[in-house]
C-alpha positions in Angstrom: 22.8 7.1 -21.7 19.4 7.2 -19.9 18.7 6.0 -16.3 15.8 4.2 -18.4 18.3 1.9 -20.3 20.3 0.5 -17.3 17.7 -2.5 -16.0 20.5 -4.7 -16.3 23.1 -3.0 -14.5 20.7 -1.8 -12.2 19.5 -5.5 -11.0 23.5 -6.5 -10.9 23.9 -3.9 -8.4 20.6 -4.3 -6.3 22.2 -7.9 -6.0 25.3 -6.6 -4.6 23.9 -3.7 -2.9 22.9 -3.2 1.1 21.0 -4.6 2.6 21.1 -8.2 1.4 18.2 -8.9 3.8 15.0 -7.6 5.4 16.2 -5.3 8.3 13.9 -3.8 11.3 13.4 0.1 10.8 14.7 2.7 11.7 17.3 2.9 9.3 20.0 5.8 8.9 21.5 6.2 5.9 25.6 6.0 5.9 28.3 6.4 3.4 28.5 2.6 2.7 24.9 2.0 1.9 24.8 5.6 -0.7 25.1 4.7 -4.7 25.9 7.0 -7.1 25.7 6.8 -11.5 25.7 9.4 -13.7 22.6 10.6 -15.3 22.3 11.0 -18.9 23.0 14.8 -18.7 25.7 13.6 -16.4 27.5 11.5 -19.3 26.8 14.0 -22.1 28.9 16.5 -20.2 31.3 14.0 -19.5 32.1 13.9 -23.2 32.1 17.2 -23.8 34.8 17.8 -21.1 36.5 15.3 -23.0 36.2 16.6 -26.4 37.2 20.7 -24.9 40.0 19.4 -22.9 41.6 17.6 -26.1 41.3 20.8 -27.8 42.7 22.7 -25.6 45.8 20.5 -25.2 45.9 20.4 -28.9 45.8 24.0 -29.1 47.7 24.9 -26.4 45.0 27.0 -25.2 45.5 27.4 -21.6 41.7 29.9 -20.8 40.0 26.6 -22.7 41.7 24.4 -20.4 40.8 26.4 -17.1 37.4 26.3 -18.2 37.4 22.5 -18.8 39.1 22.3 -15.0 36.4 24.7 -13.5 33.6 22.9 -15.0 35.1 19.4 -13.8 35.8 20.5 -10.7 32.2 21.6 -10.3 30.8 17.9 -11.6 32.8 16.5 -9.2 31.5 18.3 -6.1 27.6 17.9 -7.6 28.9 14.0 -7.0 29.7 15.0 -3.3 26.8 17.4 -2.9 24.4 14.5 -4.4 25.8 12.0 -1.6 25.4 14.6 1.4 21.7 14.9 0.1 20.9 11.3 1.4 23.7 10.9 3.8 22.0 11.0 7.6 18.9 10.8 6.4 17.1 8.5 8.8 13.7 5.9 7.3 11.8 5.9 10.7 8.9 3.2 9.5 6.6 2.5 6.4 3.3 1.5 7.3 -0.3 1.7 5.3 -3.8 1.3 6.3 -5.0 -2.3 5.1 -7.7 -2.5 2.3 -9.2 -5.2 0.4 -7.5 -7.7 -1.8 -8.1 -5.9 -5.6 -7.7 -2.2 -4.2 -4.8 0.0 -4.3 -2.4 0.4 -1.1 -1.0 3.4 0.2 2.5 3.0 1.0 3.4 5.4 3.9 7.1 6.2 4.3 8.3 8.4 7.5 12.0 10.2 7.0 13.6 12.4 9.9 16.8 14.5 8.7 18.9 16.9 10.6 16.9 20.0 10.4 20.2 22.1 9.6 20.7 20.7 6.1 18.7 21.5 3.1 17.5 18.4 1.6 15.5 18.8 -2.2 14.7 16.4 -5.0 14.3 12.9 -3.0 12.1 10.6 -4.3 11.1 7.3 -3.4 10.3 4.5 -5.5 8.5 1.1 -5.5 8.5 -1.0 -8.3 7.0 1.1 -11.2 5.5 3.5 -8.0 7.3 6.4 -7.5 6.3 9.8 -5.3 8.3 12.9 -4.1 9.3 12.7 -0.4 9.4 16.5 1.5 11.5 16.8 4.4 10.1 20.3 6.3 11.6 20.8 10.0 13.4 17.5 10.1 10.2 15.8 8.9 8.9 14.3 5.8 6.4 11.7 4.3 6.2 10.1 1.1 3.1 8.0 0.1 3.0 5.4 -2.6 -0.1 3.7 -4.3 0.9 0.0 -4.3 -1.8 -3.1 -6.2 -2.9 -5.6 -4.2 -4.0 -9.1 -5.6 -4.4 -11.8 -3.0 -5.1 -11.4 0.9 -3.0 -12.0 3.9 0.4 -10.7 4.3 2.0 -8.5 1.6 6.0 -8.6 2.2 7.8 -5.7 0.5 10.9 -5.7 -1.5 13.5 -3.2 -1.6 12.6 0.3 -1.7 14.6 2.9 -3.3 15.4 6.4 -2.1 17.2 8.6 -4.6 17.8 11.7 -5.9 19.5 13.9 -8.9 19.9 17.2 -7.3 22.1 19.7 -7.2 22.6 19.4 -10.8 21.4 16.5 -12.3 24.7 15.1 -13.7 24.1 12.5 -10.6 21.7 9.9 -9.6 22.6 9.4 -5.3 20.2 6.5 -4.3 20.2 3.9 -1.4 17.4 1.3 -0.6 16.0 -0.3 2.6 14.1 -3.4 2.9 11.5 -3.6 5.6 11.4 -6.7 7.3 7.5 -6.0 8.8 5.1 -7.0 5.8 1.9 -5.2 5.8 -2.0 -6.8 5.4 -4.3 -7.1 2.7 -8.2 -7.9 3.7 -10.3 -10.3 1.8 -12.0 -9.0 -1.1 -15.9 -8.9 -0.1 -18.0 -10.6 -1.9 -19.7 -8.0 -4.3 -23.3 -9.0 -4.2 -24.7 -12.0 -1.4 -27.8 -12.5 0.6 -28.5 -10.0 3.4 -27.2 -10.2 7.0 -28.5 -13.4 9.0 -30.7 -13.0 12.1 -29.8 -11.7 15.4 -29.5 -13.7 18.3 -28.7 -13.2 21.9 -30.5 -12.7 24.8 -31.8 -9.3 24.5 -32.9 -10.6 20.9 -36.3 -9.6 19.7 -38.3 -11.4 17.0 -37.3 -10.1 13.8 -40.0 -8.4 11.9 -41.6 -10.4 8.5 -40.8 -9.5 5.3 -44.5 -9.5 5.2 -44.5 -6.7 8.1 -45.9 -3.4 7.6 -42.4 -1.6 9.3 -40.3 -1.0 6.6 -37.1 0.8 7.6 -36.1 1.4 4.1 -35.9 0.7 0.6 -32.4 -0.5 -1.0 -31.2 -2.2 -4.6 -32.0 -5.5 -4.8 -29.1 -8.1 -4.3 -28.9 -11.3 -5.8 -30.5 -14.1 -3.2 -32.4 -11.3 -2.0 -36.9 -12.7 -1.2 -39.3 -11.9 -4.2 -41.4 -10.8 -1.9 -39.3 -8.2 -0.3 -39.5 -6.4 -3.5 -41.0 -3.3 -4.1 -42.9 -3.4 -7.3 -44.4 -0.2 -7.3 -41.2 2.1 -6.4 -39.3 -0.1 -9.0 -41.0 0.8 -11.2 -40.8 4.7 -10.9 -36.9 3.9 -10.5 -37.0 1.7 -13.3 -34.5 -0.6 -10.9 -35.6 -3.2 -8.5 -35.6 -2.0 -4.9 -36.0 -4.0 -2.1 -37.4 -3.5 1.9 -35.4 -3.9 4.1 -37.3 -3.9 7.4 -36.1 -2.7 10.9 -33.5 -4.9 12.6 -33.8 -5.3 16.1 -30.8 -3.7 17.7 -30.5 -5.7 20.3 -30.0 -9.1 18.7 -26.4 -10.0 18.4 -25.6 -10.7 14.4 -23.4 -14.5 14.2 -21.5 -14.9 11.4 -20.7 -18.8 11.0 -18.3 -20.5 8.8 -19.5 -23.9 9.2 -23.1 -22.0 8.1 -21.6 -21.5 4.6 -20.6 -24.7 3.7 -22.4 -25.1 0.5 -19.7 -22.1 -0.7 -16.6 -22.9 -1.8 -13.3 -21.6 0.7 -12.7 -18.5 -0.8 -16.2 -17.6 -0.9 -16.9 -18.5 2.7 -14.4 -15.6 3.5 -15.6 -13.4 0.5 -18.9 -13.7 2.5 -18.2 -13.5 5.8 -15.7 -9.9 4.9 -18.8 -8.7 3.5 -20.9 -9.7 6.3 -18.7 -8.2 8.4 -18.8 -4.3 6.3 -22.6 -4.9 6.7 -22.7 -5.1 10.4 -20.4 -2.4 11.0 -22.5 -0.4 8.6 -25.7 -0.5 10.3 -24.3 -0.2 14.2 -24.9 -3.8 14.8 -23.2 -6.0 17.4 -21.8 -9.0 15.3 -19.4 -11.9 16.9 -17.2 -14.1 14.0 -16.8 -17.9 14.5 -13.9 -19.7 12.6 -12.7 -23.2 12.6 -9.9 -23.5 15.6 -9.9 -20.0 16.8 -11.7 -18.5 19.2 -15.0 -16.7 19.0 -14.4 -12.9 18.1 -16.9 -10.9 19.9 -19.8 -10.3 20.1 -18.2 -6.1 19.2 -18.7 -3.3 17.1 -15.9 -0.9 16.0 -13.1 -0.2 14.1 -11.1 -2.4 16.2 -13.1 -5.0 16.4 -13.9 -5.0 12.5 -9.9 -4.8 12.4 -9.7 -8.3 14.1 -12.5 -10.0 12.6 -11.0 -9.2 8.8 -7.5 -9.9 10.2 -8.7 -13.2 11.2 -10.5 -13.9 7.8 -7.1 -12.7 5.8 -4.8 -14.4 7.7 -6.9 -17.8 7.2 -4.3 -21.2 5.9 -5.1 -20.9 2.1 -6.3 -24.0 0.2 -3.6 -24.0 -1.9 -0.4 -24.9 0.1 2.2 -22.5 -0.2 0.2 -19.6 -0.6 -0.6 -18.3 3.0 1.6 -14.9 2.7 1.3 -12.6 -0.3 -0.8 -9.3 -1.5 
């Protein structure tokens, strides 16, 4: 029977297998966490050996019986070898860089083991995603791509580490169930108005759209003023271009939740996420003002961007019960 034909059996085993609840990493695999079942090739070999054994006994063929015993001993030893591939393996950590909802999350699993034992053919499985786990000098890493759908915390389910080495007769596997969730940023608004006006003690007057000091041309975005469209360059490019005027670098961009009251709840989050990315891309100092939370900033840089997007991702949902999820 092929491995892919055992979903019902696997489901029952998972409900009984260790761990039965989320656990804190690192975790070391011992004999109580490792499970073994024959593969399709292993089942075929078992049937073949039974047939050969019955024939050898029926015809009193000692060489054939000896061959059956030798092959059976080798198969039994392969079960022990498959068990030893996982025994003592230490799962150190699981992490991932946050991504906007809708984009794949790159999950990284870090493992360690005693360098004296050769471990090959290890694989990491999560849902339908799988990746090889290679160990070099006692350390290894596997990377999987997980889909994301919602902002906020993504709680991980069981992660399976398995192998069919050395002979492919049996599959040995063990589970880990990380207790630490992963963060998913809100998806930024695809189109929208430009950044709001900068404010602050060092802010200068922003250049008027009708001025002559053009910083660069960019593609038209929904919500841009018609007077900012560069018609002649647009005609040459056969697409709408908009004049982007130089921004005063001393002005702090203020991203206010209450200033977007015309948008729906999730629409405000997506627009603020987009503005955070734009301000960071343009090198602007910005601060984020959210209801019921202290103001973040002003500042810029990867740490400030993460703090702002994290605050947006963890805003309570409009519908109760979906605060945690990817």
